[in-house]
PDB file of N, CA, C, O and CB in Angstrom:
ATOM      1  N   UNK A   1       0.832  -1.195   0.000  1.00  0.00           N
ATOM      2  CA  UNK A   1       0.000   0.000   0.000  1.00  0.00           C
ATOM      3  C   UNK A   1       0.876   1.258   0.000  1.00  0.00           C
ATOM      4  O   UNK A   1       0.589   2.212  -0.723  1.00  0.00           O
ATOM      5  CB  UNK A   1      -0.946  -0.001   1.219  1.00  0.00           C
ATOM      6  N   UNK A   2       1.905   1.261   0.781  1.00  0.00           N
ATOM      7  CA  UNK A   2       2.780   2.436   0.840  1.00  0.00           C
ATOM      8  C   UNK A   2       3.432   2.683  -0.516  1.00  0.00           C
ATOM      9  O   UNK A   2       3.663   3.830  -0.897  1.00  0.00           O
ATOM     10  CB  UNK A   2       3.860   2.256   1.926  1.00  0.00           C
ATOM     11  N   UNK A   3       3.728   1.606  -1.242  1.00  0.00           N
ATOM     12  CA  UNK A   3       4.356   1.745  -2.557  1.00  0.00           C
ATOM     13  C   UNK A   3       3.427   2.493  -3.512  1.00  0.00           C
ATOM     14  O   UNK A   3       3.875   3.371  -4.249  1.00  0.00           O
ATOM     15  CB  UNK A   3       4.719   0.358  -3.137  1.00  0.00           C
ATOM     16  N   UNK A   4       2.146   2.153  -3.505  1.00  0.00           N
ATOM     17  CA  UNK A   4       1.180   2.825  -4.377  1.00  0.00           C
ATOM     18  C   UNK A   4       1.041   4.294  -4.002  1.00  0.00           C
ATOM     19  O   UNK A   4       0.916   5.147  -4.882  1.00  0.00           O
ATOM     20  CB  UNK A   4      -0.186   2.130  -4.302  1.00  0.00           C
ATOM     21  N   UNK A   5       1.061   4.596  -2.725  1.00  0.00           N
ATOM     22  CA  UNK A   5       0.960   5.985  -2.283  1.00  0.00           C
ATOM     23  C   UNK A   5       2.189   6.767  -2.719  1.00  0.00           C
ATOM     24  O   UNK A   5       2.071   7.914  -3.148  1.00  0.00           O
ATOM     25  CB  UNK A   5       0.793   6.061  -0.756  1.00  0.00           C
ATOM     26  N   UNK A   6       3.350   6.172  -2.616  1.00  0.00           N
ATOM     27  CA  UNK A   6       4.584   6.835  -3.016  1.00  0.00           C
ATOM     28  C   UNK A   6       4.572   7.130  -4.509  1.00  0.00           C
ATOM     29  O   UNK A   6       4.948   8.223  -4.931  1.00  0.00           O
ATOM     30  CB  UNK A   6       5.799   5.977  -2.653  1.00  0.00           C
ATOM     31  N   UNK A   7       4.142   6.161  -5.307  1.00  0.00           N
ATOM     32  CA  UNK A   7       4.070   6.344  -6.754  1.00  0.00           C
ATOM     33  C   UNK A   7       3.078   7.456  -7.086  1.00  0.00           C
ATOM     34  O   UNK A   7       3.339   8.286  -7.956  1.00  0.00           O
ATOM     35  CB  UNK A   7       3.663   5.025  -7.456  1.00  0.00           C
ATOM     36  N   UNK A   8       1.960   7.472  -6.402  1.00  0.00           N
ATOM     37  CA  UNK A   8       0.946   8.500  -6.631  1.00  0.00           C
ATOM     38  C   UNK A   8       1.508   9.891  -6.331  1.00  0.00           C
ATOM     39  O   UNK A   8       1.305  10.820  -7.112  1.00  0.00           O
ATOM     40  CB  UNK A   8      -0.298   8.230  -5.765  1.00  0.00           C
ATOM     41  N   UNK A   9       2.194  10.035  -5.236  1.00  0.00           N
ATOM     42  CA  UNK A   9       2.792  11.320  -4.872  1.00  0.00           C
ATOM     43  C   UNK A   9       3.853  11.715  -5.898  1.00  0.00           C
ATOM     44  O   UNK A   9       3.928  12.876  -6.299  1.00  0.00           O
ATOM     45  CB  UNK A   9       3.409  11.253  -3.452  1.00  0.00           C
ATOM     46  N   UNK A  10       4.663  10.765  -6.319  1.00  0.00           N
ATOM     47  CA  UNK A  10       5.701  11.041  -7.312  1.00  0.00           C
ATOM     48  C   UNK A  10       5.092  11.515  -8.627  1.00  0.00           C
ATOM     49  O   UNK A  10       5.548  12.505  -9.200  1.00  0.00           O
ATOM     50  CB  UNK A  10       6.558   9.793  -7.549  1.00  0.00           C
ATOM     51  N   UNK A  11       4.071  10.818  -9.106  1.00  0.00           N
ATOM     52  CA  UNK A  11       3.442  11.202 -10.370  1.00  0.00           C
ATOM     53  C   UNK A  11       2.774  12.561 -10.276  1.00  0.00           C
ATOM     54  O   UNK A  11       2.861  13.355 -11.213  1.00  0.00           O
ATOM     55  CB  UNK A  11       2.423  10.158 -10.789  1.00  0.00           C
ATOM     56  N   UNK A  12       2.119  12.841  -9.180  1.00  0.00           N
ATOM     57  CA  UNK A  12       1.491  14.150  -9.000  1.00  0.00           C
ATOM     58  C   UNK A  12       2.529  15.262  -8.980  1.00  0.00           C
ATOM     59  O   UNK A  12       2.326  16.319  -9.577  1.00  0.00           O
ATOM     60  CB  UNK A  12       0.673  14.176  -7.710  1.00  0.00           C
ATOM     61  N   UNK A  13       3.631  15.025  -8.297  1.00  0.00           N
ATOM     62  CA  UNK A  13       4.700  16.020  -8.235  1.00  0.00           C
ATOM     63  C   UNK A  13       5.279  16.276  -9.623  1.00  0.00           C
ATOM     64  O   UNK A  13       5.502  17.425 -10.005  1.00  0.00           O
ATOM     65  CB  UNK A  13       5.807  15.561  -7.274  1.00  0.00           C
ATOM     66  N   UNK A  14       5.520  15.211 -10.369  1.00  0.00           N
ATOM     67  CA  UNK A  14       6.042  15.363 -11.726  1.00  0.00           C
ATOM     68  C   UNK A  14       5.072  16.140 -12.610  1.00  0.00           C
ATOM     69  O   UNK A  14       5.495  16.984 -13.400  1.00  0.00           O
ATOM     70  CB  UNK A  14       6.326  13.992 -12.341  1.00  0.00           C
ATOM     71  N   UNK A  15       3.793  15.866 -12.485  1.00  0.00           N
ATOM     72  CA  UNK A  15       2.814  16.574 -13.307  1.00  0.00           C
ATOM     73  C   UNK A  15       2.775  18.060 -12.957  1.00  0.00           C
ATOM     74  O   UNK A  15       2.720  18.905 -13.850  1.00  0.00           O
ATOM     75  CB  UNK A  15       1.423  15.955 -13.131  1.00  0.00           C
ATOM     76  N   UNK A  16       2.804  18.380 -11.674  1.00  0.00           N
ATOM     77  CA  UNK A  16       2.766  19.784 -11.260  1.00  0.00           C
ATOM     78  C   UNK A  16       4.010  20.518 -11.751  1.00  0.00           C
ATOM     79  O   UNK A  16       3.911  21.629 -12.273  1.00  0.00           O
ATOM     80  CB  UNK A  16       2.651  19.894  -9.724  1.00  0.00           C
ATOM     81  N   UNK A  17       5.167  19.910 -11.588  1.00  0.00           N
ATOM     82  CA  UNK A  17       6.402  20.538 -12.049  1.00  0.00           C
ATOM     83  C   UNK A  17       6.411  20.712 -13.561  1.00  0.00           C
ATOM     84  O   UNK A  17       6.831  21.753 -14.066  1.00  0.00           O
ATOM     85  CB  UNK A  17       7.606  19.713 -11.615  1.00  0.00           C
ATOM     86  N   UNK A  18       5.957  19.715 -14.271  1.00  0.00           N
ATOM     87  CA  UNK A  18       5.928  19.783 -15.723  1.00  0.00           C
ATOM     88  C   UNK A  18       4.955  20.842 -16.211  1.00  0.00           C
ATOM     89  O   UNK A  18       5.267  21.611 -17.120  1.00  0.00           O
ATOM     90  CB  UNK A  18       5.561  18.433 -16.304  1.00  0.00           C
ATOM     91  N   UNK A  19       3.784  20.880 -15.608  1.00  0.00           N
ATOM     92  CA  UNK A  19       2.808  21.894 -16.003  1.00  0.00           C
ATOM     93  C   UNK A  19       3.330  23.299 -15.713  1.00  0.00           C
ATOM     94  O   UNK A  19       3.108  24.219 -16.500  1.00  0.00           O
ATOM     95  CB  UNK A  19       1.477  21.665 -15.276  1.00  0.00           C
ATOM     96  N   UNK A  20       4.016  23.466 -14.596  1.00  0.00           N
ATOM     97  CA  UNK A  20       4.606  24.758 -14.275  1.00  0.00           C
ATOM     98  C   UNK A  20       5.661  25.162 -15.287  1.00  0.00           C
ATOM     99  O   UNK A  20       5.710  26.315 -15.716  1.00  0.00           O
ATOM    100  CB  UNK A  20       5.208  24.729 -12.891  1.00  0.00           C
ATOM    101  N   UNK A  21       6.507  24.211 -15.668  1.00  0.00           N
ATOM    102  CA  UNK A  21       7.537  24.493 -16.663  1.00  0.00           C
ATOM    103  C   UNK A  21       6.906  24.786 -18.015  1.00  0.00           C
ATOM    104  O   UNK A  21       7.357  25.677 -18.734  1.00  0.00           O
ATOM    105  CB  UNK A  21       8.516  23.316 -16.777  1.00  0.00           C
ATOM    106  N   UNK A  22       5.880  24.050 -18.357  1.00  0.00           N
ATOM    107  CA  UNK A  22       5.210  24.263 -19.643  1.00  0.00           C
ATOM    108  C   UNK A  22       4.549  25.637 -19.683  1.00  0.00           C
ATOM    109  O   UNK A  22       4.620  26.334 -20.695  1.00  0.00           O
ATOM    110  CB  UNK A  22       4.162  23.161 -19.898  1.00  0.00           C
ATOM    111  N   UNK A  23       3.919  26.018 -18.602  1.00  0.00           N
ATOM    112  CA  UNK A  23       3.223  27.309 -18.560  1.00  0.00           C
ATOM    113  C   UNK A  23       4.209  28.471 -18.656  1.00  0.00           C
ATOM    114  O   UNK A  23       3.900  29.503 -19.252  1.00  0.00           O
ATOM    115  CB  UNK A  23       2.395  27.428 -17.272  1.00  0.00           C
ATOM    116  N   UNK A  24       5.376  28.306 -18.080  1.00  0.00           N
ATOM    117  CA  UNK A  24       6.334  29.409 -18.089  1.00  0.00           C
ATOM    118  C   UNK A  24       7.252  29.394 -19.303  1.00  0.00           C
ATOM    119  O   UNK A  24       7.851  30.417 -19.637  1.00  0.00           O
ATOM    120  CB  UNK A  24       7.163  29.372 -16.838  1.00  0.00           C
ATOM    121  N   UNK A  25       7.372  28.239 -19.973  1.00  0.00           N
ATOM    122  CA  UNK A  25       8.360  28.134 -21.027  1.00  0.00           C
ATOM    123  C   UNK A  25       7.866  28.094 -22.452  1.00  0.00           C
ATOM    124  O   UNK A  25       8.659  28.267 -23.377  1.00  0.00           O
ATOM    125  CB  UNK A  25       9.125  26.972 -20.803  1.00  0.00           C
ATOM    126  N   UNK A  26       6.586  27.873 -22.661  1.00  0.00           N
ATOM    127  CA  UNK A  26       6.147  27.724 -24.053  1.00  0.00           C
ATOM    128  C   UNK A  26       5.311  28.921 -24.490  1.00  0.00           C
ATOM    129  O   UNK A  26       4.370  29.323 -23.806  1.00  0.00           O
ATOM    130  CB  UNK A  26       5.341  26.427 -24.228  1.00  0.00           C
ATOM    131  N   UNK A  27       5.665  29.474 -25.625  1.00  0.00           N
ATOM    132  CA  UNK A  27       4.916  30.619 -26.126  1.00  0.00           C
ATOM    133  C   UNK A  27       4.236  30.307 -27.450  1.00  0.00           C
ATOM    134  O   UNK A  27       3.536  31.157 -27.999  1.00  0.00           O
ATOM    135  CB  UNK A  27       5.832  31.819 -26.284  1.00  0.00           C
ATOM    136  N   UNK A  28       4.432  29.106 -27.968  1.00  0.00           N
ATOM    137  CA  UNK A  28       3.797  28.714 -29.220  1.00  0.00           C
ATOM    138  C   UNK A  28       3.136  27.357 -29.054  1.00  0.00           C
ATOM    139  O   UNK A  28       3.403  26.639 -28.091  1.00  0.00           O
ATOM    140  CB  UNK A  28       4.821  28.682 -30.373  1.00  0.00           C
ATOM    141  N   UNK A  29       2.282  27.016 -29.985  1.00  0.00           N
ATOM    142  CA  UNK A  29       1.624  25.709 -29.957  1.00  0.00           C
ATOM    143  C   UNK A  29       2.659  24.598 -30.088  1.00  0.00           C
ATOM    144  O   UNK A  29       2.556  23.569 -29.420  1.00  0.00           O
ATOM    145  CB  UNK A  29       0.573  25.600 -31.084  1.00  0.00           C
ATOM    146  N   UNK A  30       3.651  24.801 -30.942  1.00  0.00           N
ATOM    147  CA  UNK A  30       4.705  23.801 -31.111  1.00  0.00           C
ATOM    148  C   UNK A  30       5.461  23.593 -29.797  1.00  0.00           C
ATOM    149  O   UNK A  30       5.749  22.460 -29.412  1.00  0.00           O
ATOM    150  CB  UNK A  30       5.682  24.227 -32.232  1.00  0.00           C
ATOM    151  N   UNK A  31       5.776  24.684 -29.118  1.00  0.00           N
ATOM    152  CA  UNK A  31       6.460  24.593 -27.828  1.00  0.00           C
ATOM    153  C   UNK A  31       5.618  23.869 -26.798  1.00  0.00           C
ATOM    154  O   UNK A  31       6.134  23.082 -26.005  1.00  0.00           O
ATOM    155  CB  UNK A  31       6.813  25.976 -27.318  1.00  0.00           C
ATOM    156  N   UNK A  32       4.317  24.135 -26.811  1.00  0.00           N
ATOM    157  CA  UNK A  32       3.413  23.463 -25.874  1.00  0.00           C
ATOM    158  C   UNK A  32       3.385  21.965 -26.152  1.00  0.00           C
ATOM    159  O   UNK A  32       3.393  21.155 -25.225  1.00  0.00           O
ATOM    160  CB  UNK A  32       1.989  24.054 -25.969  1.00  0.00           C
ATOM    161  N   UNK A  33       3.353  21.602 -27.425  1.00  0.00           N
ATOM    162  CA  UNK A  33       3.348  20.182 -27.788  1.00  0.00           C
ATOM    163  C   UNK A  33       4.600  19.472 -27.311  1.00  0.00           C
ATOM    164  O   UNK A  33       4.533  18.349 -26.812  1.00  0.00           O
ATOM    165  CB  UNK A  33       3.213  20.022 -29.291  1.00  0.00           C
ATOM    166  N   UNK A  34       5.738  20.123 -27.461  1.00  0.00           N
ATOM    167  CA  UNK A  34       7.003  19.530 -26.999  1.00  0.00           C
ATOM    168  C   UNK A  34       7.006  19.379 -25.486  1.00  0.00           C
ATOM    169  O   UNK A  34       7.466  18.363 -24.965  1.00  0.00           O
ATOM    170  CB  UNK A  34       8.202  20.390 -27.444  1.00  0.00           C
ATOM    171  N   UNK A  35       6.494  20.388 -24.774  1.00  0.00           N
ATOM    172  CA  UNK A  35       6.444  20.317 -23.314  1.00  0.00           C
ATOM    173  C   UNK A  35       5.528  19.192 -22.855  1.00  0.00           C
ATOM    174  O   UNK A  35       5.856  18.469 -21.915  1.00  0.00           O
ATOM    175  CB  UNK A  35       5.974  21.651 -22.728  1.00  0.00           C
ATOM    176  N   UNK A  36       4.387  19.040 -23.509  1.00  0.00           N
ATOM    177  CA  UNK A  36       3.445  17.984 -23.143  1.00  0.00           C
ATOM    178  C   UNK A  36       4.058  16.615 -23.432  1.00  0.00           C
ATOM    179  O   UNK A  36       3.881  15.676 -22.655  1.00  0.00           O
ATOM    180  CB  UNK A  36       2.109  18.152 -23.906  1.00  0.00           C
ATOM    181  N   UNK A  37       4.768  16.502 -24.532  1.00  0.00           N
ATOM    182  CA  UNK A  37       5.434  15.241 -24.867  1.00  0.00           C
ATOM    183  C   UNK A  37       6.477  14.886 -23.807  1.00  0.00           C
ATOM    184  O   UNK A  37       6.563  13.733 -23.385  1.00  0.00           O
ATOM    185  CB  UNK A  37       6.097  15.332 -26.260  1.00  0.00           C
ATOM    186  N   UNK A  38       7.259  15.861 -23.379  1.00  0.00           N
ATOM    187  CA  UNK A  38       8.266  15.615 -22.346  1.00  0.00           C
ATOM    188  C   UNK A  38       7.612  15.213 -21.033  1.00  0.00           C
ATOM    189  O   UNK A  38       8.125  14.354 -20.316  1.00  0.00           O
ATOM    190  CB  UNK A  38       9.138  16.857 -22.140  1.00  0.00           C
ATOM    191  N   UNK A  39       6.478  15.834 -20.717  1.00  0.00           N
ATOM    192  CA  UNK A  39       5.761  15.476 -19.488  1.00  0.00           C
ATOM    193  C   UNK A  39       5.296  14.028 -19.553  1.00  0.00           C
ATOM    194  O   UNK A  39       5.418  13.285 -18.579  1.00  0.00           O
ATOM    195  CB  UNK A  39       4.554  16.417 -19.264  1.00  0.00           C
ATOM    196  N   UNK A  40       4.766  13.630 -20.699  1.00  0.00           N
ATOM    197  CA  UNK A  40       4.328  12.244 -20.873  1.00  0.00           C
ATOM    198  C   UNK A  40       5.476  11.267 -20.728  1.00  0.00           C
ATOM    199  O   UNK A  40       5.324  10.208 -20.120  1.00  0.00           O
ATOM    200  CB  UNK A  40       3.675  12.065 -22.228  1.00  0.00           C
ATOM    201  N   UNK A  41       6.619  11.619 -21.280  1.00  0.00           N
ATOM    202  CA  UNK A  41       7.788  10.756 -21.167  1.00  0.00           C
ATOM    203  C   UNK A  41       8.234  10.634 -19.718  1.00  0.00           C
ATOM    204  O   UNK A  41       8.595   9.545 -19.272  1.00  0.00           O
ATOM    205  CB  UNK A  41       8.932  11.291 -22.028  1.00  0.00           C
ATOM    206  N   UNK A  42       8.212  11.737 -18.980  1.00  0.00           N
ATOM    207  CA  UNK A  42       8.622  11.706 -17.574  1.00  0.00           C
ATOM    208  C   UNK A  42       7.679  10.831 -16.757  1.00  0.00           C
ATOM    209  O   UNK A  42       8.120  10.064 -15.901  1.00  0.00           O
ATOM    210  CB  UNK A  42       8.662  13.129 -16.992  1.00  0.00           C
ATOM    211  N   UNK A  43       6.390  10.948 -17.022  1.00  0.00           N
ATOM    212  CA  UNK A  43       5.405  10.136 -16.296  1.00  0.00           C
ATOM    213  C   UNK A  43       5.579   8.663 -16.650  1.00  0.00           C
ATOM    214  O   UNK A  43       5.531   7.801 -15.771  1.00  0.00           O
ATOM    215  CB  UNK A  43       3.962  10.600 -16.621  1.00  0.00           C
ATOM    216  N   UNK A  44       5.783   8.371 -17.940  1.00  0.00           N
ATOM    217  CA  UNK A  44       5.991   6.991 -18.380  1.00  0.00           C
ATOM    218  C   UNK A  44       7.228   6.399 -17.705  1.00  0.00           C
ATOM    219  O   UNK A  44       7.186   5.272 -17.211  1.00  0.00           O
ATOM    220  CB  UNK A  44       6.135   6.927 -19.919  1.00  0.00           C
ATOM    221  N   UNK A  45       8.321   7.149 -17.682  1.00  0.00           N
ATOM    222  CA  UNK A  45       9.548   6.666 -17.065  1.00  0.00           C
ATOM    223  C   UNK A  45       9.383   6.429 -15.565  1.00  0.00           C
ATOM    224  O   UNK A  45       9.901   5.453 -15.022  1.00  0.00           O
ATOM    225  CB  UNK A  45      10.671   7.651 -17.310  1.00  0.00           C
ATOM    226  N   UNK A  46       8.658   7.326 -14.904  1.00  0.00           N
ATOM    227  CA  UNK A  46       8.416   7.161 -13.475  1.00  0.00           C
ATOM    228  C   UNK A  46       7.566   5.917 -13.213  1.00  0.00           C
ATOM    229  O   UNK A  46       7.814   5.179 -12.259  1.00  0.00           O
ATOM    230  CB  UNK A  46       7.727   8.409 -12.898  1.00  0.00           C
ATOM    231  N   UNK A  47       6.581   5.693 -14.052  1.00  0.00           N
ATOM    232  CA  UNK A  47       5.725   4.515 -13.886  1.00  0.00           C
ATOM    233  C   UNK A  47       6.517   3.227 -14.112  1.00  0.00           C
ATOM    234  O   UNK A  47       6.344   2.243 -13.392  1.00  0.00           O
ATOM    235  CB  UNK A  47       4.531   4.578 -14.856  1.00  0.00           C
ATOM    236  N   UNK A  48       7.384   3.250 -15.119  1.00  0.00           N
ATOM    237  CA  UNK A  48       8.224   2.062 -15.377  1.00  0.00           C
ATOM    238  C   UNK A  48       9.159   1.804 -14.208  1.00  0.00           C
ATOM    239  O   UNK A  48       9.337   0.657 -13.799  1.00  0.00           O
ATOM    240  CB  UNK A  48       9.042   2.240 -16.677  1.00  0.00           C
ATOM    241  N   UNK A  49       9.754   2.847 -13.671  1.00  0.00           N
ATOM    242  CA  UNK A  49      10.672   2.684 -12.541  1.00  0.00           C
ATOM    243  C   UNK A  49       9.953   2.166 -11.316  1.00  0.00           C
ATOM    244  O   UNK A  49      10.508   1.362 -10.566  1.00  0.00           O
ATOM    245  CB  UNK A  49      11.357   4.002 -12.217  1.00  0.00           C
ATOM    246  N   UNK A  50       8.744   2.607 -11.102  1.00  0.00           N
ATOM    247  CA  UNK A  50       7.983   2.200  -9.927  1.00  0.00           C
ATOM    248  C   UNK A  50       7.512   0.747 -10.049  1.00  0.00           C
ATOM    249  O   UNK A  50       7.337   0.067  -9.038  1.00  0.00           O
ATOM    250  CB  UNK A  50       6.782   3.132  -9.726  1.00  0.00           C
ATOM    251  N   UNK A  51       7.308   0.274 -11.268  1.00  0.00           N
ATOM    252  CA  UNK A  51       6.800  -1.084 -11.439  1.00  0.00           C
ATOM    253  C   UNK A  51       7.894  -2.145 -11.347  1.00  0.00           C
ATOM    254  O   UNK A  51       7.592  -3.336 -11.264  1.00  0.00           O
ATOM    255  CB  UNK A  51       6.098  -1.200 -12.766  1.00  0.00           C
ATOM    256  N   UNK A  52       9.136  -1.735 -11.359  1.00  0.00           N
ATOM    257  CA  UNK A  52      10.237  -2.716 -11.290  1.00  0.00           C
ATOM    258  C   UNK A  52      10.693  -2.916  -9.905  1.00  0.00           C
ATOM    259  O   UNK A  52      11.608  -3.703  -9.664  1.00  0.00           O
ATOM    260  CB  UNK A  52      11.398  -2.295 -12.132  1.00  0.00           C
TER     261      UNK A  52
END
């Protein structure tokens, strides 16, 4: 149970940080797309790390 809670907190933190970076760093649609893609990759990597 603690493992699931830790993963949940980690994913939420990553999403908040990514959204903050995206909001402050992208001024075009292309930039927003790249930021969203990077956020997805970070979440995917965190999920893979947590499942091993």
